[in-house]
N, C-alpha and C positions, 0 to 999 in steps of 0.2 A: 149213322151219326151217333147212335147210342154208344157204340164202342169208342168213337172219337171223344165224347164227353167223359167217358171213363178215363181215357188217357189224360185228358186235361185235368181232371180232378186229382189224379195221382201226382202229376207234375206240379200242380199248384200246391199241394200239401208239402211236397219235398222242398220247394223253393221258399215256403214260408217257415220252414224249420229254423232258419237263421234270420231272425227278424231284423237285427241290426244291419246285416249285409244287404238284405232286401231294401231296407229304408234308405241306406246310403246310395245304392244303385239307382233307386227310383228318383232320388233327389238329383243325382248326376244327370239322369235322363231328362229331368225337368229343366235343369240349368243349361245344358249343352246347346239346345236349339236357339237360345237367345243370341248367339253369335250371328246367325243368319238374320234373325229379326232385327238386330242392331244395324246390320248392313242395309236392310231395307229402309230403316228409319233415317239413317244418315244420308242415304241417297235422296230421300225426299226433303231433307233439310237443305240440300243444294238445289233441287229442282222441285217446283211446286206440283207438277204432275208429269207423268210420262205417258205419251200417246193417249192423253185424255183420262188416265187412271190416277186417282188420288191415293194418298197414303192409306186410308182406311179400306179402300177397295182392294188394294194390293195385300193389305193385312188379311182380308177375308180369303183371298187366293191362298196365301201362306197357311192360314189356319185350316182350311179344308184339306189341303194336301198333307199337312202335318198330321191331322187326325187319321186320314186314310193310311198314311205310311206307318204310323204307330200301331194301328189295328193289324195291318198286314204283317209287320215284323213280330208282332206278338203271337198271332195265330198261325202264321206260315213259317215260323222259325225253323221248322224241320227241313224245309227246302233250302234255307240259307246255309245250313250246316250239313247238307246232304253228301258233299264230297267225302266227308269222313266215313260215311257208311259204305261208300264204294271202295275207298282206299283200304279199309280194314275188312272188307267182304261181309259186313253186317247186313248188307242188302240181300245176301243169299237167304237169310232167315225170313226176310220180308216176303220173298218169292214163294216160300214153301208154306206160308200161312194162308188159311182159307178166307182172306179178306183182301180188299183192293189195295194196291200199292199206294195210291194217293192218300187214303185215310191213314194208313200206317205211318207214312213219312210225315204227314201233318202232325200226328200224335206223338212223334218221336221227340219233339221239342216244343216248348211253350215258354214264352218270355214275358211274365207278368210285370217285370220291371219297366216295360215300355209304357206303363200307365203314367209314369212321370211325364213323358213326352206328350201323351194324350191330354193330360190335364193342362199342360202349358198351351197346347193348341186350342183347347176349349176356351181358356181364358182370353186368348187373342181373338178368337171368333166372337166372343161376347163384346169385347171392346170394339171390334170392327163393325158389328151389327149396330151398335150404338152410334158410332161415328159416321157410318155410311148413310144413316137415316133411311132405311128401307121400309116401305109400306108392306107389311106382311099380310098374306092371305093364305088360304088352304093350299093353293097351287104352289106358292113359293116355299111353304114349309115342306111339302112333298118333294119339291125340287132339291132342297138342301139335303133332305134325308137320302134321296137317291144319289146325290153327288158323293156323299160319304160312303154309301154302300158300294157304288160303282167303282170309286177310286180304290177302295180296299181290295176289291176283286182284281182290278188291273194290276196293282202292285203285287198281289199274290201270284198272278200270272207271270209277271216278270221274274219273280223268285223261282217259279216252276221252270221257266226257260233256263235260268242260271243253273238250277240243279240238273236239268236234263243234259246240259253240256258236259257234266262230269262223267256221263256214260262213255264219252269219247276221250276226254282229257284226263280222267282220274283225279287229278288235283284241281282245286278251284283256281280259276284264273282271275287275277286282280282286275283285268279289264272288265269283268262282269260288274264291278262297282259303278262303272259308268252308267249302267242300265238300272241301277237301284238308287244309290245315294245321289249320283249325278243328275238323274232324271227328276228326283225329288226337288232338288234345288232349282232346276229349270222350270218345273211345273208350278213352283211357288209364285211365279210371275205371270201376268197375262201374256198369251202367246204372241200377240201382235207387236210386242216390243222386240221380238227376235227376227232374224232373217227368215225369208219365206220357206227355205228348205227345212228349218227347224219346226216351223208351224205345220208343214206338211207331214213330217215324221210323227209329231205329237198329235196329229189329228187322224191320219189314215193308216199308220203302221202301229204305233203304240198310243192308243187314243186317249191320252190324258186331257186333250182339249174337250172331250165330251163330258168330263166330270169337273172341269174347271172353267175354261175360257168361254165356251158357248152358253152353258146354263148360267154362268156368273153374269153375263151381259143381260140375260133376262131378269135375274134377281135385281140388278141395279138399274133396270129400265133403260138400258142403252140401245135396245133393239125392240122392234114391234114384231108381232107374229102370233101364231097359235101357242098360247101359254102351255097347254098340255103337251105339245110337241117338245118344248124345251124341258119340261118336267121329266120326260122319259128318255131324253137323250143319254143321260148317264147309264141307264139300263141297257141301251143299245151298245154303249162303249164297253160295258162289262162282258159282252159276248166275246171279247178278246180272250177270255179264259178258254174258249173252245179250241182254237188252234194251238194254244199252249199245251192243253191236255193231249192234243194230237201228237205234238213233238215229244211229249213225255212218253206216250205209248210206243212211239218209234224207238226211243232210247231204251225202254224196258226190253223190247224185242232184240235189240242189238247188244244188250248187256252181256259182258263176259267177266266172270269173277276174277278179282285180283289175286285170290288164293291166299290172303294173309291169315 
């Protein structure tokens, strides 16, 4: 991890060299997500609630997922652009260095501009907490922190799977965006408003439900049960990263240089 933080420090310094460009990019990242937020707002202008969920409760879903997504796209950016390393054979250099491939690919790219999206999500979360009128205690605070951590890990795992596909396809596939940006938009809503098969996929295959729908019901007092169980559900969901790393290791073993 010490090596990873050195990578991050160098990338951060390089990105902050052009302060005007950084500021404009961060502002763009701040403004862009308001389109989805506006869609949620206008939906609730027409309907008072959806499957028992109010505007501020859905805003909380949106905010948590937005924070997770922005953290993952910031720190796991190396996986998002990994196909370029395969296509130009830069991954060959990674393989001959005495460090793990995951750390090196993570450290190959870092996008601090995503802080704009993160700040927007934090603002929406604050508004949602105020409007949802949640009675906070230690367990609920831990639950919220675990939701953000677990969601960031799950999104990073999805990016890792997308990157691993490049070992076989060489070029990045546009269909991979379904599993990143598309899933972000779906996960911004409570799962019970979707068909059952989508709920199944987002609970047992790519477990966004464990960092959003299930613990959110506990936060909002929609269900009863062992509070500590719901507090640690997001950490169970974050184990999704393990099979993702397994696929990554298979891809590394199957890697054949493009020879560029």
